[in-house]
N, C-alpha and C positions, 0 to 999 in steps of 0.2 A: 528438492526436499522441503516440505512445508516449514520445518523448524528453522532452516537456513533462511528461507524467505521471510518468516516472521521476525527473525533477529535483524536481518538487513532492513526490513521495513521500519522497525522500531528505531534503529539508528538513524535512518534517513528522516523519519518523522521528527525526531528530536532536533536534528540539524536544521530542518526547515521550519521548526516551530508550528507544526500542524498536529491536530489531535488524531490519535490512532486508536482504533478499537479492533481487537481480534474477534470477529464474529464466529468463525469456525476454523478449527485447525485439526486435521487428521493426517493419516499416512499418505494421502494422495493430493491434498489441497489445503491452501490457506485462503480464507475469505476475510478481507479486511474492510473496515469503514474508516475513511479519512475525512476530516473536516478542517477547513481553513480558508485563507484567501485564495481566490481562483488561480492566480499566478503561481502560488506555492503548491497548489494541488497539481498544476501542470508539471512543475518541476519534480514533484514526488512521482507522478505517473511516468515521467521520462526516466527517472532513476530506477524505478522498478523494472521498466522494460529493458534496461541495460544491466540490471542487477547481477547477483552472483550466478555463475555458470550453472549451478545446480537448481536454479529457480527459474522456471519457464513461465512467463506470464502469458496465459492463453486468452484471457478475457478481461476487459475493463468495462465496468458499468458506471456511468457518470450521471449524477443528479445534482445540478447546481442550484436547486431550490432550497432556500434557507429554512423553509417550513417543514422539511422532512428530517 
């Protein structure tokens, strides 16, 4: 469920002190943009992959370029 995913992501982002932007959220998917220190982004990615049972992470797109 995208709403569950978005709620979980917001909680984890706050705990890790990374910036979180919800790019898109609909009945089938949540698309998020996260910014912060690389190690914290790694932790966020891991948390999301282990996240709530009703939130399946199918794809992670990573761009570590500070200019984007």
